[in-house]
mmCIF file of the C-alpha atoms, coordinates in Angstrom:
data_MODEL
# 
_entry.id   MODEL 
# 
loop_
_atom_site.group_PDB 
_atom_site.id 
_atom_site.type_symbol 
_atom_site.label_atom_id 
_atom_site.label_alt_id 
_atom_site.label_comp_id 
_atom_site.label_asym_id 
_atom_site.label_entity_id 
_atom_site.label_seq_id 
_atom_site.pdbx_PDB_ins_code 
_atom_site.Cartn_x 
_atom_site.Cartn_y 
_atom_site.Cartn_z 
_atom_site.occupancy 
_atom_site.B_iso_or_equiv 
_atom_site.pdbx_formal_charge 
_atom_site.auth_seq_id 
_atom_site.auth_comp_id 
_atom_site.auth_asym_id 
_atom_site.auth_atom_id 
_atom_site.pdbx_PDB_model_num 
ATOM 1   C CA . MET A 1 1   ? 0.000  0.000   0.000   1.00 0.00 ? 1   MET A CA 1 
ATOM 2   C CA . TRP A 1 2   ? 2.611  2.524   1.044   1.00 0.00 ? 2   TRP A CA 1 
ATOM 3   C CA . THR A 1 3   ? 4.773  2.242   -2.041  1.00 0.00 ? 3   THR A CA 1 
ATOM 4   C CA . ASP A 1 4   ? 1.879  3.564   -4.148  1.00 0.00 ? 4   ASP A CA 1 
ATOM 5   C CA . ASP A 1 5   ? 0.640  6.220   -1.697  1.00 0.00 ? 5   ASP A CA 1 
ATOM 6   C CA . VAL A 1 6   ? 3.017  9.040   -2.605  1.00 0.00 ? 6   VAL A CA 1 
ATOM 7   C CA . PRO A 1 7   ? 1.200  11.792  -0.651  1.00 0.00 ? 7   PRO A CA 1 
ATOM 8   C CA . GLY A 1 8   ? 1.135  9.478   2.376   1.00 0.00 ? 8   GLY A CA 1 
ATOM 9   C CA . LEU A 1 9   ? 4.852  8.781   2.043   1.00 0.00 ? 9   LEU A CA 1 
ATOM 10  C CA . ILE A 1 10  ? 5.593  12.499  1.767   1.00 0.00 ? 10  ILE A CA 1 
ATOM 11  C CA . ARG A 1 11  ? 3.723  13.034  5.040   1.00 0.00 ? 11  ARG A CA 1 
ATOM 12  C CA . CYS A 1 12  ? 5.708  10.212  6.630   1.00 0.00 ? 12  CYS A CA 1 
ATOM 13  C CA . TRP A 1 13  ? 8.914  11.763  5.303   1.00 0.00 ? 13  TRP A CA 1 
ATOM 14  C CA . ALA A 1 14  ? 8.055  15.161  6.835   1.00 0.00 ? 14  ALA A CA 1 
ATOM 15  C CA . ALA A 1 15  ? 7.345  13.646  10.250  1.00 0.00 ? 15  ALA A CA 1 
ATOM 16  C CA . GLY A 1 16  ? 10.509 11.536  10.160  1.00 0.00 ? 16  GLY A CA 1 
ATOM 17  C CA . TYR A 1 17  ? 12.631 14.418  8.913   1.00 0.00 ? 17  TYR A CA 1 
ATOM 18  C CA . ALA A 1 18  ? 11.481 16.530  11.858  1.00 0.00 ? 18  ALA A CA 1 
ATOM 19  C CA . LEU A 1 19  ? 12.308 13.715  14.288  1.00 0.00 ? 19  LEU A CA 1 
ATOM 20  C CA . SER A 1 20  ? 15.689 13.080  12.651  1.00 0.00 ? 20  SER A CA 1 
ATOM 21  C CA . ARG A 1 21  ? 16.661 16.764  12.750  1.00 0.00 ? 21  ARG A CA 1 
ATOM 22  C CA . ASP A 1 22  ? 15.306 17.354  16.285  1.00 0.00 ? 22  ASP A CA 1 
ATOM 23  C CA . LEU A 1 23  ? 12.659 19.789  15.025  1.00 0.00 ? 23  LEU A CA 1 
ATOM 24  C CA . PRO A 1 24  ? 9.110  20.319  16.272  1.00 0.00 ? 24  PRO A CA 1 
ATOM 25  C CA . PRO A 1 25  ? 6.549  18.031  14.608  1.00 0.00 ? 25  PRO A CA 1 
ATOM 26  C CA . PRO A 1 26  ? 5.152  19.420  11.338  1.00 0.00 ? 26  PRO A CA 1 
ATOM 27  C CA . ASP A 1 27  ? 2.285  21.885  11.593  1.00 0.00 ? 27  ASP A CA 1 
ATOM 28  C CA . GLU A 1 28  ? -0.805 21.237  9.487   1.00 0.00 ? 28  GLU A CA 1 
ATOM 29  C CA . GLU A 1 29  ? -1.554 23.984  6.976   1.00 0.00 ? 29  GLU A CA 1 
ATOM 30  C CA . PRO A 1 30  ? -4.440 24.221  4.500   1.00 0.00 ? 30  PRO A CA 1 
ATOM 31  C CA . TRP A 1 31  ? -2.059 23.194  1.708   1.00 0.00 ? 31  TRP A CA 1 
ATOM 32  C CA . GLY A 1 32  ? 0.074  20.644  3.541   1.00 0.00 ? 32  GLY A CA 1 
ATOM 33  C CA . LEU A 1 33  ? 2.739  20.784  6.239   1.00 0.00 ? 33  LEU A CA 1 
ATOM 34  C CA . ARG A 1 34  ? 5.092  23.388  7.639   1.00 0.00 ? 34  ARG A CA 1 
ATOM 35  C CA . LEU A 1 35  ? 8.410  22.489  9.249   1.00 0.00 ? 35  LEU A CA 1 
ATOM 36  C CA . ASP A 1 36  ? 10.021 25.179  11.400  1.00 0.00 ? 36  ASP A CA 1 
ATOM 37  C CA . VAL A 1 37  ? 13.731 24.551  10.787  1.00 0.00 ? 37  VAL A CA 1 
ATOM 38  C CA . GLY A 1 38  ? 15.140 27.724  12.343  1.00 0.00 ? 38  GLY A CA 1 
ATOM 39  C CA . LEU A 1 39  ? 18.397 27.935  10.377  1.00 0.00 ? 39  LEU A CA 1 
ATOM 40  C CA . PRO A 1 40  ? 19.627 31.193  8.796   1.00 0.00 ? 40  PRO A CA 1 
ATOM 41  C CA . HIS A 1 41  ? 19.531 29.697  5.280   1.00 0.00 ? 41  HIS A CA 1 
ATOM 42  C CA . GLN A 1 42  ? 16.353 27.685  5.934   1.00 0.00 ? 42  GLN A CA 1 
ATOM 43  C CA . ARG A 1 43  ? 13.894 29.196  8.353   1.00 0.00 ? 43  ARG A CA 1 
ATOM 44  C CA . ALA A 1 44  ? 11.005 26.926  7.408   1.00 0.00 ? 44  ALA A CA 1 
ATOM 45  C CA . ARG A 1 45  ? 9.877  24.358  4.863   1.00 0.00 ? 45  ARG A CA 1 
ATOM 46  C CA . HIS A 1 46  ? 6.419  24.059  3.369   1.00 0.00 ? 46  HIS A CA 1 
ATOM 47  C CA . VAL A 1 47  ? 5.969  20.433  2.288   1.00 0.00 ? 47  VAL A CA 1 
ATOM 48  C CA . LEU A 1 48  ? 3.131  19.916  -0.190  1.00 0.00 ? 48  LEU A CA 1 
ATOM 49  C CA . PRO A 1 49  ? 2.021  16.248  -0.339  1.00 0.00 ? 49  PRO A CA 1 
ATOM 50  C CA . ASP A 1 50  ? -0.716 16.976  -2.906  1.00 0.00 ? 50  ASP A CA 1 
ATOM 51  C CA . ALA A 1 51  ? 0.934  19.743  -4.911  1.00 0.00 ? 51  ALA A CA 1 
ATOM 52  C CA . ASP A 1 52  ? -0.710 21.136  -8.019  1.00 0.00 ? 52  ASP A CA 1 
ATOM 53  C CA . GLU A 1 53  ? -0.535 24.477  -9.841  1.00 0.00 ? 53  GLU A CA 1 
ATOM 54  C CA . VAL A 1 54  ? -3.153 26.149  -7.649  1.00 0.00 ? 54  VAL A CA 1 
ATOM 55  C CA . THR A 1 55  ? -1.556 24.946  -4.408  1.00 0.00 ? 55  THR A CA 1 
ATOM 56  C CA . VAL A 1 56  ? 1.971  25.999  -5.372  1.00 0.00 ? 56  VAL A CA 1 
ATOM 57  C CA . ARG A 1 57  ? 0.828  29.480  -6.383  1.00 0.00 ? 57  ARG A CA 1 
ATOM 58  C CA . LYS A 1 58  ? -1.205 29.872  -3.176  1.00 0.00 ? 58  LYS A CA 1 
ATOM 59  C CA . VAL A 1 59  ? 1.694  28.880  -0.901  1.00 0.00 ? 59  VAL A CA 1 
ATOM 60  C CA . ALA A 1 60  ? 4.170  31.043  -2.802  1.00 0.00 ? 60  ALA A CA 1 
ATOM 61  C CA . ARG A 1 61  ? 1.851  34.053  -2.529  1.00 0.00 ? 61  ARG A CA 1 
ATOM 62  C CA . HIS A 1 62  ? 1.425  33.440  1.200   1.00 0.00 ? 62  HIS A CA 1 
ATOM 63  C CA . ILE A 1 63  ? 5.209  33.390  1.719   1.00 0.00 ? 63  ILE A CA 1 
ATOM 64  C CA . GLU A 1 64  ? 5.782  36.426  -0.487  1.00 0.00 ? 64  GLU A CA 1 
ATOM 65  C CA . ASP A 1 65  ? 3.062  38.442  1.261   1.00 0.00 ? 65  ASP A CA 1 
ATOM 66  C CA . ALA A 1 66  ? 4.640  37.587  4.625   1.00 0.00 ? 66  ALA A CA 1 
ATOM 67  C CA . GLY A 1 67  ? 8.011  38.803  3.318   1.00 0.00 ? 67  GLY A CA 1 
ATOM 68  C CA . GLU A 1 68  ? 9.724  35.687  4.663   1.00 0.00 ? 68  GLU A CA 1 
ATOM 69  C CA . PRO A 1 69  ? 13.221 35.085  3.270   1.00 0.00 ? 69  PRO A CA 1 
ATOM 70  C CA . CYS A 1 70  ? 14.887 31.658  3.235   1.00 0.00 ? 70  CYS A CA 1 
ATOM 71  C CA . VAL A 1 71  ? 11.596 29.759  3.360   1.00 0.00 ? 71  VAL A CA 1 
ATOM 72  C CA . TRP A 1 72  ? 11.434 26.626  1.234   1.00 0.00 ? 72  TRP A CA 1 
ATOM 73  C CA . ILE A 1 73  ? 8.686  24.952  -0.774  1.00 0.00 ? 73  ILE A CA 1 
ATOM 74  C CA . LYS A 1 74  ? 9.143  21.203  -1.277  1.00 0.00 ? 74  LYS A CA 1 
ATOM 75  C CA . THR A 1 75  ? 6.866  19.308  -3.654  1.00 0.00 ? 75  THR A CA 1 
ATOM 76  C CA . GLY A 1 76  ? 6.513  16.082  -5.594  1.00 0.00 ? 76  GLY A CA 1 
ATOM 77  C CA . LEU A 1 77  ? 6.464  18.021  -8.870  1.00 0.00 ? 77  LEU A CA 1 
ATOM 78  C CA . PRO A 1 78  ? 9.358  18.378  -11.338 1.00 0.00 ? 78  PRO A CA 1 
ATOM 79  C CA . ASN A 1 79  ? 11.506 21.456  -10.741 1.00 0.00 ? 79  ASN A CA 1 
ATOM 80  C CA . ALA A 1 80  ? 10.717 22.762  -14.221 1.00 0.00 ? 80  ALA A CA 1 
ATOM 81  C CA . THR A 1 81  ? 6.983  22.631  -13.481 1.00 0.00 ? 81  THR A CA 1 
ATOM 82  C CA . VAL A 1 82  ? 7.356  24.495  -10.173 1.00 0.00 ? 82  VAL A CA 1 
ATOM 83  C CA . ALA A 1 83  ? 9.759  27.069  -11.640 1.00 0.00 ? 83  ALA A CA 1 
ATOM 84  C CA . ALA A 1 84  ? 7.133  28.090  -14.178 1.00 0.00 ? 84  ALA A CA 1 
ATOM 85  C CA . LEU A 1 85  ? 4.728  28.906  -11.327 1.00 0.00 ? 85  LEU A CA 1 
ATOM 86  C CA . LEU A 1 86  ? 7.100  31.061  -9.247  1.00 0.00 ? 86  LEU A CA 1 
ATOM 87  C CA . GLY A 1 87  ? 8.470  34.576  -9.557  1.00 0.00 ? 87  GLY A CA 1 
ATOM 88  C CA . PRO A 1 88  ? 12.056 35.858  -9.693  1.00 0.00 ? 88  PRO A CA 1 
ATOM 89  C CA . ASP A 1 89  ? 12.537 35.765  -5.901  1.00 0.00 ? 89  ASP A CA 1 
ATOM 90  C CA . TRP A 1 90  ? 12.640 31.964  -5.943  1.00 0.00 ? 90  TRP A CA 1 
ATOM 91  C CA . THR A 1 91  ? 15.768 29.843  -6.414  1.00 0.00 ? 91  THR A CA 1 
ATOM 92  C CA . PRO A 1 92  ? 15.763 26.077  -7.103  1.00 0.00 ? 92  PRO A CA 1 
ATOM 93  C CA . ASN A 1 93  ? 17.819 23.609  -5.133  1.00 0.00 ? 93  ASN A CA 1 
ATOM 94  C CA . ASP A 1 94  ? 19.386 20.633  -6.861  1.00 0.00 ? 94  ASP A CA 1 
ATOM 95  C CA . PRO A 1 95  ? 16.758 18.121  -8.011  1.00 0.00 ? 95  PRO A CA 1 
ATOM 96  C CA . GLY A 1 96  ? 15.557 15.691  -5.351  1.00 0.00 ? 96  GLY A CA 1 
ATOM 97  C CA . TYR A 1 97  ? 13.993 12.251  -5.670  1.00 0.00 ? 97  TYR A CA 1 
ATOM 98  C CA . LEU A 1 98  ? 11.478 10.503  -3.423  1.00 0.00 ? 98  LEU A CA 1 
ATOM 99  C CA . MET A 1 99  ? 12.463 6.852   -2.973  1.00 0.00 ? 99  MET A CA 1 
ATOM 100 C CA . SER A 1 100 ? 11.109 3.964   -0.929  1.00 0.00 ? 100 SER A CA 1 
ATOM 101 C CA . THR A 1 101 ? 11.881 0.344   -0.122  1.00 0.00 ? 101 THR A CA 1 
ATOM 102 C CA . PRO A 1 102 ? 10.330 -2.441  1.936   1.00 0.00 ? 102 PRO A CA 1 
ATOM 103 C CA . VAL A 1 103 ? 12.459 -3.461  4.909   1.00 0.00 ? 103 VAL A CA 1 
ATOM 104 C CA . ARG A 1 104 ? 12.842 -7.033  6.059   1.00 0.00 ? 104 ARG A CA 1 
ATOM 105 C CA . SER A 1 105 ? 13.240 -7.959  9.701   1.00 0.00 ? 105 SER A CA 1 
ATOM 106 C CA . ARG A 1 106 ? 15.330 -11.028 8.897   1.00 0.00 ? 106 ARG A CA 1 
ATOM 107 C CA . GLU A 1 107 ? 17.937 -9.145  6.873   1.00 0.00 ? 107 GLU A CA 1 
ATOM 108 C CA . PRO A 1 108 ? 20.997 -8.729  9.145   1.00 0.00 ? 108 PRO A CA 1 
ATOM 109 C CA . ALA A 1 109 ? 23.116 -5.600  9.249   1.00 0.00 ? 109 ALA A CA 1 
ATOM 110 C CA . PRO A 1 110 ? 26.212 -6.110  7.054   1.00 0.00 ? 110 PRO A CA 1 
ATOM 111 C CA . PRO A 1 111 ? 29.697 -6.005  8.573   1.00 0.00 ? 111 PRO A CA 1 
ATOM 112 C CA . PRO A 1 112 ? 31.828 -2.950  7.775   1.00 0.00 ? 112 PRO A CA 1 
ATOM 113 C CA . PRO A 1 113 ? 34.669 -3.356  5.259   1.00 0.00 ? 113 PRO A CA 1 
ATOM 114 C CA . ALA A 1 114 ? 38.096 -4.313  6.574   1.00 0.00 ? 114 ALA A CA 1 
ATOM 115 C CA . GLY A 1 115 ? 39.761 -1.410  8.313   1.00 0.00 ? 115 GLY A CA 1 
ATOM 116 C CA . TYR A 1 116 ? 36.541 0.212   9.526   1.00 0.00 ? 116 TYR A CA 1 
ATOM 117 C CA . THR A 1 117 ? 34.565 -0.080  12.746  1.00 0.00 ? 117 THR A CA 1 
ATOM 118 C CA . ALA A 1 118 ? 30.807 0.435   13.043  1.00 0.00 ? 118 ALA A CA 1 
ATOM 119 C CA . VAL A 1 119 ? 29.450 2.430   15.974  1.00 0.00 ? 119 VAL A CA 1 
ATOM 120 C CA . GLN A 1 120 ? 25.671 2.456   16.368  1.00 0.00 ? 120 GLN A CA 1 
ATOM 121 C CA . GLY A 1 121 ? 23.341 4.076   18.880  1.00 0.00 ? 121 GLY A CA 1 
ATOM 122 C CA . SER A 1 122 ? 19.683 5.024   19.270  1.00 0.00 ? 122 SER A CA 1 
ATOM 123 C CA . GLN A 1 123 ? 18.016 7.894   21.083  1.00 0.00 ? 123 GLN A CA 1 
ATOM 124 C CA . HIS A 1 124 ? 14.499 9.375   20.983  1.00 0.00 ? 124 HIS A CA 1 
ATOM 125 C CA . GLY A 1 125 ? 13.425 7.303   17.988  1.00 0.00 ? 125 GLY A CA 1 
ATOM 126 C CA . VAL A 1 126 ? 16.530 7.984   15.883  1.00 0.00 ? 126 VAL A CA 1 
ATOM 127 C CA . THR A 1 127 ? 19.215 5.374   15.187  1.00 0.00 ? 127 THR A CA 1 
ATOM 128 C CA . ARG A 1 128 ? 22.605 6.607   13.990  1.00 0.00 ? 128 ARG A CA 1 
ATOM 129 C CA . ILE A 1 129 ? 25.439 4.583   12.455  1.00 0.00 ? 129 ILE A CA 1 
ATOM 130 C CA . ARG A 1 130 ? 29.027 5.789   12.071  1.00 0.00 ? 130 ARG A CA 1 
ATOM 131 C CA . LEU A 1 131 ? 31.861 3.999   10.282  1.00 0.00 ? 131 LEU A CA 1 
ATOM 132 C CA . LEU A 1 132 ? 35.229 4.930   11.761  1.00 0.00 ? 132 LEU A CA 1 
ATOM 133 C CA . THR A 1 133 ? 38.830 4.450   10.655  1.00 0.00 ? 133 THR A CA 1 
ATOM 134 C CA . PRO A 1 134 ? 41.373 2.938   13.102  1.00 0.00 ? 134 PRO A CA 1 
ATOM 135 C CA . ASP A 1 135 ? 42.311 6.414   14.343  1.00 0.00 ? 135 ASP A CA 1 
ATOM 136 C CA . GLY A 1 136 ? 38.662 7.285   15.064  1.00 0.00 ? 136 GLY A CA 1 
ATOM 137 C CA . THR A 1 137 ? 38.060 9.451   12.010  1.00 0.00 ? 137 THR A CA 1 
ATOM 138 C CA . GLU A 1 138 ? 34.471 9.338   10.769  1.00 0.00 ? 138 GLU A CA 1 
ATOM 139 C CA . ALA A 1 139 ? 34.442 7.932   7.240   1.00 0.00 ? 139 ALA A CA 1 
ATOM 140 C CA . ALA A 1 140 ? 30.682 7.559   6.705   1.00 0.00 ? 140 ALA A CA 1 
ATOM 141 C CA . SER A 1 141 ? 27.476 8.055   8.649   1.00 0.00 ? 141 SER A CA 1 
ATOM 142 C CA . GLY A 1 142 ? 23.718 8.138   8.469   1.00 0.00 ? 142 GLY A CA 1 
ATOM 143 C CA . GLN A 1 143 ? 20.587 7.905   10.573  1.00 0.00 ? 143 GLN A CA 1 
ATOM 144 C CA . VAL A 1 144 ? 17.032 6.647   10.463  1.00 0.00 ? 144 VAL A CA 1 
ATOM 145 C CA . ALA A 1 145 ? 13.979 8.008   12.282  1.00 0.00 ? 145 ALA A CA 1 
ATOM 146 C CA . LEU A 1 146 ? 10.979 5.959   13.328  1.00 0.00 ? 146 LEU A CA 1 
ATOM 147 C CA . GLY A 1 147 ? 8.431  7.669   15.514  1.00 0.00 ? 147 GLY A CA 1 
ATOM 148 C CA . ARG A 1 148 ? 6.376  5.754   18.070  1.00 0.00 ? 148 ARG A CA 1 
ATOM 149 C CA . GLY A 1 149 ? 3.704  3.729   16.316  1.00 0.00 ? 149 GLY A CA 1 
ATOM 150 C CA . ALA A 1 150 ? 5.019  4.581   12.836  1.00 0.00 ? 150 ALA A CA 1 
ATOM 151 C CA . THR A 1 151 ? 5.503  1.871   10.229  1.00 0.00 ? 151 THR A CA 1 
ATOM 152 C CA . VAL A 1 152 ? 7.466  3.964   7.708   1.00 0.00 ? 152 VAL A CA 1 
ATOM 153 C CA . ALA A 1 153 ? 11.051 4.841   8.655   1.00 0.00 ? 153 ALA A CA 1 
ATOM 154 C CA . VAL A 1 154 ? 12.850 7.889   7.254   1.00 0.00 ? 154 VAL A CA 1 
ATOM 155 C CA . VAL A 1 155 ? 16.497 7.464   6.256   1.00 0.00 ? 155 VAL A CA 1 
ATOM 156 C CA . ASP A 1 156 ? 18.424 10.710  6.517   1.00 0.00 ? 156 ASP A CA 1 
ATOM 157 C CA . ARG A 1 157 ? 21.874 12.330  6.410   1.00 0.00 ? 157 ARG A CA 1 
ATOM 158 C CA . ILE A 1 158 ? 23.720 9.612   4.504   1.00 0.00 ? 158 ILE A CA 1 
ATOM 159 C CA . GLU A 1 159 ? 27.242 10.926  4.082   1.00 0.00 ? 159 GLU A CA 1 
ATOM 160 C CA . THR A 1 160 ? 30.591 9.451   3.038   1.00 0.00 ? 160 THR A CA 1 
ATOM 161 C CA . HIS A 1 161 ? 33.776 11.497  3.358   1.00 0.00 ? 161 HIS A CA 1 
ATOM 162 C CA . PRO A 1 162 ? 35.347 12.109  -0.078  1.00 0.00 ? 162 PRO A CA 1 
ATOM 163 C CA . ASP A 1 163 ? 38.527 10.274  0.970   1.00 0.00 ? 163 ASP A CA 1 
ATOM 164 C CA . HIS A 1 164 ? 36.542 7.099   1.651   1.00 0.00 ? 164 HIS A CA 1 
ATOM 165 C CA . ARG A 1 165 ? 34.154 6.902   -1.288  1.00 0.00 ? 165 ARG A CA 1 
ATOM 166 C CA . ARG A 1 166 ? 33.837 3.950   -3.686  1.00 0.00 ? 166 ARG A CA 1 
ATOM 167 C CA . ARG A 1 167 ? 34.584 1.465   -0.909  1.00 0.00 ? 167 ARG A CA 1 
ATOM 168 C CA . GLY A 1 168 ? 31.031 0.327   -0.221  1.00 0.00 ? 168 GLY A CA 1 
ATOM 169 C CA . LEU A 1 169 ? 30.636 2.369   2.957   1.00 0.00 ? 169 LEU A CA 1 
ATOM 170 C CA . GLY A 1 170 ? 27.413 4.055   1.861   1.00 0.00 ? 170 GLY A CA 1 
ATOM 171 C CA . SER A 1 171 ? 25.873 0.677   1.120   1.00 0.00 ? 171 SER A CA 1 
ATOM 172 C CA . VAL A 1 172 ? 26.814 -0.613  4.584   1.00 0.00 ? 172 VAL A CA 1 
ATOM 173 C CA . VAL A 1 173 ? 25.331 2.470   6.250   1.00 0.00 ? 173 VAL A CA 1 
ATOM 174 C CA . VAL A 1 174 ? 22.030 2.275   4.364   1.00 0.00 ? 174 VAL A CA 1 
ATOM 175 C CA . ARG A 1 175 ? 21.606 -1.485  4.830   1.00 0.00 ? 175 ARG A CA 1 
ATOM 176 C CA . THR A 1 176 ? 22.412 -1.192  8.536   1.00 0.00 ? 176 THR A CA 1 
ATOM 177 C CA . LEU A 1 177 ? 19.818 1.548   8.946   1.00 0.00 ? 177 LEU A CA 1 
ATOM 178 C CA . THR A 1 178 ? 17.084 -0.383  7.139   1.00 0.00 ? 178 THR A CA 1 
ATOM 179 C CA . ALA A 1 179 ? 17.864 -3.450  9.265   1.00 0.00 ? 179 ALA A CA 1 
ATOM 180 C CA . ALA A 1 180 ? 17.507 -1.286  12.374  1.00 0.00 ? 180 ALA A CA 1 
ATOM 181 C CA . ALA A 1 181 ? 14.225 0.125   11.052  1.00 0.00 ? 181 ALA A CA 1 
ATOM 182 C CA . ALA A 1 182 ? 12.833 -3.357  10.494  1.00 0.00 ? 182 ALA A CA 1 
ATOM 183 C CA . SER A 1 183 ? 13.836 -4.417  13.994  1.00 0.00 ? 183 SER A CA 1 
ATOM 184 C CA . ALA A 1 184 ? 11.986 -1.366  15.339  1.00 0.00 ? 184 ALA A CA 1 
ATOM 185 C CA . GLY A 1 185 ? 8.782  -2.361  13.557  1.00 0.00 ? 185 GLY A CA 1 
ATOM 186 C CA . ALA A 1 186 ? 8.921  -0.542  10.225  1.00 0.00 ? 186 ALA A CA 1 
ATOM 187 C CA . GLY A 1 187 ? 7.578  -2.143  7.072   1.00 0.00 ? 187 GLY A CA 1 
ATOM 188 C CA . HIS A 1 188 ? 8.941  0.431   4.632   1.00 0.00 ? 188 HIS A CA 1 
ATOM 189 C CA . ALA A 1 189 ? 11.597 3.133   4.513   1.00 0.00 ? 189 ALA A CA 1 
ATOM 190 C CA . VAL A 1 190 ? 11.532 6.391   2.587   1.00 0.00 ? 190 VAL A CA 1 
ATOM 191 C CA . LEU A 1 191 ? 14.085 9.094   1.815   1.00 0.00 ? 191 LEU A CA 1 
ATOM 192 C CA . SER A 1 192 ? 14.738 12.190  -0.237  1.00 0.00 ? 192 SER A CA 1 
ATOM 193 C CA . ALA A 1 193 ? 17.700 11.421  -2.492  1.00 0.00 ? 193 ALA A CA 1 
ATOM 194 C CA . SER A 1 194 ? 20.168 13.784  -4.108  1.00 0.00 ? 194 SER A CA 1 
ATOM 195 C CA . PRO A 1 195 ? 21.216 13.224  -7.739  1.00 0.00 ? 195 PRO A CA 1 
ATOM 196 C CA . GLU A 1 196 ? 24.417 11.588  -6.449  1.00 0.00 ? 196 GLU A CA 1 
ATOM 197 C CA . GLY A 1 197 ? 22.621 9.432   -3.878  1.00 0.00 ? 197 GLY A CA 1 
ATOM 198 C CA . ARG A 1 198 ? 19.944 8.159   -6.252  1.00 0.00 ? 198 ARG A CA 1 
ATOM 199 C CA . ALA A 1 199 ? 22.373 5.747   -7.951  1.00 0.00 ? 199 ALA A CA 1 
ATOM 200 C CA . LEU A 1 200 ? 23.363 4.188   -4.602  1.00 0.00 ? 200 LEU A CA 1 
ATOM 201 C CA . TYR A 1 201 ? 19.777 3.648   -3.478  1.00 0.00 ? 201 TYR A CA 1 
ATOM 202 C CA . THR A 1 202 ? 18.744 2.269   -6.854  1.00 0.00 ? 202 THR A CA 1 
ATOM 203 C CA . ALA A 1 203 ? 21.597 -0.256  -6.688  1.00 0.00 ? 203 ALA A CA 1 
ATOM 204 C CA . LEU A 1 204 ? 20.313 -1.314  -3.251  1.00 0.00 ? 204 LEU A CA 1 
ATOM 205 C CA . GLY A 1 205 ? 16.825 -1.962  -4.598  1.00 0.00 ? 205 GLY A CA 1 
ATOM 206 C CA . TRP A 1 206 ? 15.092 1.265   -3.620  1.00 0.00 ? 206 TRP A CA 1 
ATOM 207 C CA . ARG A 1 207 ? 12.200 2.336   -5.845  1.00 0.00 ? 207 ARG A CA 1 
ATOM 208 C CA . PHE A 1 208 ? 12.017 5.791   -7.447  1.00 0.00 ? 208 PHE A CA 1 
ATOM 209 C CA . LEU A 1 209 ? 8.580  7.268   -6.774  1.00 0.00 ? 209 LEU A CA 1 
ATOM 210 C CA . GLY A 1 210 ? 8.949  10.698  -8.345  1.00 0.00 ? 210 GLY A CA 1 
ATOM 211 C CA . PRO A 1 211 ? 10.655 14.080  -8.117  1.00 0.00 ? 211 PRO A CA 1 
ATOM 212 C CA . PHE A 1 212 ? 10.949 15.692  -4.694  1.00 0.00 ? 212 PHE A CA 1 
ATOM 213 C CA . GLY A 1 213 ? 12.657 19.027  -5.221  1.00 0.00 ? 213 GLY A CA 1 
ATOM 214 C CA . SER A 1 214 ? 12.523 22.370  -3.452  1.00 0.00 ? 214 SER A CA 1 
ATOM 215 C CA . PHE A 1 215 ? 12.699 26.103  -4.069  1.00 0.00 ? 215 PHE A CA 1 
ATOM 216 C CA . ILE A 1 216 ? 13.912 28.835  -1.722  1.00 0.00 ? 216 ILE A CA 1 
ATOM 217 C CA . HIS A 1 217 ? 12.338 32.267  -1.342  1.00 0.00 ? 217 HIS A CA 1 
ATOM 218 C CA . ARG A 1 218 ? 15.011 34.983  -1.330  1.00 0.00 ? 218 ARG A CA 1 
ATOM 219 C CA . ALA A 1 219 ? 17.941 32.670  -0.675  1.00 0.00 ? 219 ALA A CA 1 
ATOM 220 C CA . LEU A 1 220 ? 20.952 34.151  1.118   1.00 0.00 ? 220 LEU A CA 1 
# 
């Protein structure tokens, strides 16, 4: 069911993103969800699970009338479609991609490659994995959020240091996180992939559900 319910997955992503980033839960708005991020370059995000032309224009007008800089709109529409609906005060981010995968409780977490040590911990519904070199340097990391009672986990902040890429570390991180999500009761996982990350997730069997890009109002 979940793999075909894109608006539902976007809502799950917003809730998990807030949990992962230690933000307040999303606020319901007439057009979707608002995440108060509180960063100088990203004060808030408006996430539109059911975006269409009318909704995008309405949200953009609301933000413009409020004079809010560094507020984002994130939708499941192609960037080119959204760009045609916005004025000159809006700047696109790199394209994003909504992806999902079922998680299996019997799939064990893979061991790290030789020369690396895995350090894993969980707190407040978020599990984090770090792969360290012998001297304690962080080579790769990532985390997964699964709120109480949720069945869809949100994978977030997958990063591999440039000096340690092409060694399978990203694959180990993602597979470890999905194993942890399954153990915590999730049936599916979802994420917002970058153009670079999409290839990794596709190779691991994740399914591309559609574009998931964002635009910034008066970016710094």
